[in-house]
N, C-alpha and C positions, 0 to 999 in steps of 0.2 A: 516563386514557386520552386518545387523540386520534383522532377519526374520520378525520382527514386528516393527512398528514405528508410532509415532504420528508426525504430522506436524502442527506447529502453523503459521498461516498467520496473523500477527498483522496488522490490518488495522487502518488507522487514525480514522475511524468512527466505524467499526465493525471488530471483530476478529473471524476467522474461524479456526476450528481444524479438520484436516483430520486424518484418522486412517487406517492402514493396519494391520489386526489382524493376518494374516499368509502370507507366501510368495505368494501364489496364490489366496488369498482372494481379492475380489474387494475392492478398496478404498471406504471409506464412510466418511460422515461428522458427527462428534459427535453432538448429539442432533438434528438430522434430523428426526423429528417426522412424517413428511408428512402431518401434520395438517395445518401448514402455510408454505408458500414458504421459509421464512427466519428464521425459528426457530433456525437454526444452526448458526445464526449470533449473537455473543455475543457483545453487545455495548461496545466499548472501553472507553467510558466516565467514569470518576472517580469523585466522590463527596467527599470532605473533610468537615465534619461537625465540626466546632469549637465552636458551641454554648454551649457545655457542659464543664465540668471540664477538659476533655482531648479530643484531636481530634479523630474523628471516620471516617473511610473511608467506602464508599459504592460503589458497583460495579454493572455492568450488568443492567438489566431492571429497578431495583430499582433506580440506579443512573440516568438512562436515563429519569426518570420521575420527577427528582428534578429540581427546579429553584434556581439560585443564589440569595442570600439575605444576610442580616447581619449574619455573622458567617458561611454561607454556600458557599463554593467555588466549582464551577463546572469546572473540568479540561477536556477539549476536545481537540482533535488535538495535544496531547502531543507527539505523535510519531515523528512528524517533529522536535521537540526540541531535540530528541535523535541524529538526524543527522544534527543539525544546525552547522553552522560555523560563526565565526566573520566576520563582513563586511570588505571590503578591505580598507575603510577609517580609521577605528579604529580597527585594527586586535587584539590588546591586551589591549585596554583601559578599565579599570574598571570604574564603575559608579562614584567612588570617584575621579579618575583621570580626567574624563570628566568634572566633576563639578569644579575641581581645575583649569582647563584650560579655563573655560568659562568666557565670558564677564560679566555674572551675578555676579560671585564672585568678579571680579575686582570692579564692582560698589558697592557691599556690603562692600568690604574692605575700599573703600573711605568714605562711609557713617559712618563707625565705627572708622575712624582715623587710619587705618592700612596702613602703607607706602608701596609703590611698592616694596621696598627692602625686607621688612618683608614678603610680599606675595611671592616674588620670592624665599626666603629661604624656605618657607613652601613647595612650589612646588618642589624645589630641594630635600628636605628631603624625600618626597613621592617617587620621581623618584629613589633616591638611595636605598630606602627600596625595591622597586620593582626589581631593578637590583640584589640586594642581594638574593631575593627569587628565581629569575631565575637561578642564579649561583648554587643554591643548588638543582635544579631540580624541584622546586615547581612551577606549572603553575600559572600565574596571573589569578585572577577570573574576567573575563569580563562578560558582559551581556549574551553572547552566552554560556559561560561556566556555568554560574549560571543556565540558563534554562536547559542546558544539564544535569547537576547534579541533578536538581529537577526532571526532566523527568525520569532519571535512578532510582531515589527513588520511583517514582510512578510506574514504570515498575515492580520493584521487588514486590510491594504490589499487583499489578494487576495479575501478573503471579502466585503468591501464591493463590489468589482467584480463578483464572482460573483453576489451577490444581485441586482444591477441586471440582469445578463444573464438570470438565471433568471426574474425577474418579467416581463422583456420577452418572453421566449419563452412564458410562461404566458398572456400577454395574447392569444395566438393560439388558446388552448385554449377549449373550451366553459366558460362561466363559471357559468351558472344561479344567479346570485346569490352565487357564491363570491368571497371576497376573498383572493387567493393570498398577499398580503402578511401575512395573519394566520395562515397555516398554520405550525405549529411545525416544527422541524427536529431530526433525529437525526443524529449524527455517528458514523462508523465509525473505529476506531483499531486499530493492531497489537495482537496478543495477546502482548505482552511479559510475562515473568514478573516482575511487580512487586507481589506480594501477590495475595490472592484477588480484590480489587476493582480492575479495570483503571483505574478513574477516579482511583486514587491515584497513577498514573504522572504525574510532573511534566509530561511532554510532552502528556498527555491534558488536564490542567488548562489548559495554555497554549492548546491547540487550542480547547477549548470557550469559553475567555475571549475569544479572537480572534473566534470566531463570533458570540457575543452582542454584543461591542462593535461588530461590523459591522452590527448591526441585526436579526439573526435571533433568533427566540424558541425556546429549547430545548424539546424534548418534556418535558411535565410529570412523567412518571414514569419514562421510560427514555430519557434523552438520548444515551446512548452504548451502542453494541454493538461487539463485536470484528469485525474484517474477516473472519477465517476463518468465523465462525459465520454472519454475514450472507450471505457468499458461498454457503455451503452451502444456506441456506434459499432464496436467490434462484434457484439452479439447480434445486433439487428441486421448487419450486413453479412454476417458469417464470413467476413474477410473478402467479400466480392469487391472488385474494382472494375469499372467500365467507363468508357468515354463515348460521347456522341458529338460530332462536330467540334472536337477539341475541348469539350467541357465534360464535367462529371455527369454521368447518366444515372440520376437518382432512381429511375425506374428499374434499372438492373441492380444497382447497389442494394436497394431494399426490396428486391423482387419477390421474396417469399413472405407471406404473412399479411396481417390486417392493415399494415401501414399504407401500402399502395392502394388497397381498396378504399380506405377512408380518405386518402389524399386525392383520389380521382373524383370522389363524390362526397365532399364534406357535408353538404346539406343533408344527405341521407344517412351517412355512416359516422360522421364526426361528432365530437372531436376525437382525435386519436392520441392516446397517451402510452408511453412506455416507462414503467417504473423499474429501475434496476437497483438491487440491493446487494452489495458485496461485503461479506464479512471476512476481513483479511487478518494478517498477523498484527498489524499496528492500528489500523482504523476500520471502521465500518463506513463504507462509501454509499451515499444515497443519491440517486439521480431520478428526475422525472423530465422526460422530453415530451412536450405537447406540440404536435404538428400544427403549424399555422394553416388557416384555410387555403392560402395560396403557396404554402411552403415548398411544395415540390416543383413549383414553377419559378421559384426565386433564383436569382443569379448572385445573391448575397448570402454567404455562409451563415451570417448571424440572423437571417430571417427565415430559415427553414423551420427551426423549432424555437419555442420558448423553453429555456433551459433552467431548471431549478436543481441545485446540487449542493451537497454538504459532506464533509468528512469529519468524523467524530473519533477521537483517539480511544476507541473501545474495541480493540481487536483481541485475538487469541492470547497475545502476551499479557493482557490484563487478566484474562481468565487464569493463566498460569500463576500469576502473582497471588490471586485469591486462593488457589489450591495450595500453594506453598505455605500460606499463612494458616491453614486449618489442619494441616497434617503435622506430625512430630518433626521438629527441626532437623533431626538426623536424616529423616526420609526426604525432606525437602532438599537438603544438601546433596543427597544421593542423586535425586532427579536433576538438580542443577549441574551436577558433575558429569552427566552422561554426554557422550558425543552427540552433536546436533541431530544426526540421522537416527540415532537410537532414541533420543528424546521425542522425535516426531512420532515414532512407533508407540511410545508410551502414551502420548496424547490420544492416539486412535483407540487404545485399550481403555483408557480412563474416561474419555469424554464421549467418544462415538459408540463404543461397544459397551461401556459401563462395566468393564471387567477389571479385576485386580491384576496387578503385575508383581513379579517377584523382584525384590531388591537385595539380592545376595543374603548376607547374614542378618539384614534388618527385617526379613520376612516380607509378607505381602503389603502392598500399598493399595488401598481401596478394599473392595469386597463387600460383604453383606453387613458388616458391623458398623459401629459409630463412625469410623474413619471413612468407610465407603459412603455412608449417608451424607457426611459432611462434603465430600467431593461432589456427589450428585446435587446437593443443594447449591454448591458453587456454580455448577453448570446450568442448573435451572434458573438461578438468579441472574446469571450472565445473559441467558436467553430472554428473561423478562426485561432486563435493562435495554437490550437491543430492541425489543418490541416497543418500549417506550419511545426510543429515538425514532423508530419508524412511524409511530402514530403522530409524534410531534412534527415530523417532516411532511407527511402527506396531507393534502387538503381533502375536504369531504366532497369528492366528486361523484359519489354514489355509483350507480350502474350506467350512467350516461356515456354514450360513445363506445368506441372500440379500444379497450385497454388491455395491455399486456404486462405481465409481471415476470421479471427475470431475476433469479437468485444465482449468485456466483461467489467465488472465494472459498478458501479452505474451510471456513467456519460453516458454510452452507451444507457441508457434508455431515455435520453433527445433527442427528435426528431431532433432538430437543430444540436446538437453535432454529433449524429449518421450520419446524412446526410452529414455533413462536412467531417467526417472521411472517409466515403465511397467514396466521390468525390475525396478526396486527394489521397486515395490509388490507384485510377485508372488513375491518371494524367500520361501523357506521354505514353499512350497505355498499361499500366499494366492492366492485366485482370486476373480474378479468376474464376475457374470452379465451385467453391462452396464457399458460404458465410455463416458463422455462426454468430448468434447474437440474441439479444432480439427484439421482435416485428418487425421482418423483413417481408416485403411484397414479396409474390411470383411473379416472373416474368417469362414469357415464355422463355424457353431455358436456364434458370439458375437454378442451384441447390441451394436451401436455406434450412438451418437447424436452426429453431428457438430454441435457447438455453433457458432452464429454469433457475431459480434462482440458482440451485445447481452448475451450471457452470458459469453463469455470475457473481456470487458473491463468489462461493466456489471453482472454478477451481484451484486456486493456492494451497489451502490446500490439495485438493485431489491429485494434481500433485506432490506436495512435498513429499507425502507419497508413491509415486509410486515405484514399483519394479525397474523401469527404473533407479532410482538414487542409486541403490545398485551396486557399481563398481565391486564387486567380483562375482556378478551374471550376469554381462553383457553377453548377449547371441546372438541369431541370429534368423532369420525368418525360 
């Protein structure tokens, strides 16, 4: 177990770090100044400046304000490259092999007097070399592997920078003899279906290796938790931690809301379910926690809830790609060329407010004409696609029991997306006695909890640092 722990929620766009300073201390977000709602969000973008004699990496807000140009590389959305896999059509083809098989090379060979036999011999030689590498245990370097390796190198540099930033912020916190540099870390990862143990995912292994190589010490017993599960715990506990007789006090952790009511009288109020839907930059994370009849009395972490969870690579970056494809190429290039912090503002205008933006000499992007209609259709189709994933994930439990619905993530702030998720969650008579999320409208007879940015954006980091995830302290109500 660990009495204290950090939790890193590496987001495709923003990274959040949660902290539990003592077993019964409430979880908090590092750099949560209260001045701005999202001070605790560290931009995940990385800039590599190659304009000087040697490459220089920049991180955080400084990197988020840079534009790509000659010698300036802006690396965003690199998290998804950590978890990338080769396509089914070319599972192990390297760029060289793809070129050697291409019709383009055949035409070039003919132009330069190279016979088909000679070209065939060249192809056979490369194939033989590849088979020799495979027999020695060396994996062929395909495009996916190249991206993955580069993302792992970026991750190492990023986590080294992040550790310095976190320890600098922690120096402002009450110390009482604490050495924050010695506190272990837990990392959250997508819940991709890669076997029962999420740590077997190659991307997960690369992530934890990058964290440890950057100087962090992994949690001794539970170094990794899934993003959907951590997010659900973060929102349901609101960061509360409490102990009773040396064990986690579930009664205080989950003190507010229907969970405790259903847990104490399952026959009358059960079953209890919490459905958490997070629309992020890279994935949509889906979770359903169903409280077991004796869950709050369990001393086994794995017996409190039945957990269903899934991560689908359908986040805001996928919406961006769709929009880039339907607008003129020069306008798409202009959007791609914006500094990350400015592009985030463009998203708000185009997706949330459905308003056009000015693109310098290129004029408006969006608006009331065909271009604006095409962008709106992209947003609406994106919302429909998410709704399909929600319906596929949720069982038909109707209105039985006490059910809560929780919406988080940057995408939940887009009205069209939020409405589609709410509608999909209630298909087939499913009903919820309480709904949590950003910018929700109060309706008669329904309990609504408007979440602030600490939980719409930081719930996973807070939840991952929760006492709930300390197996040796599993307690009861």
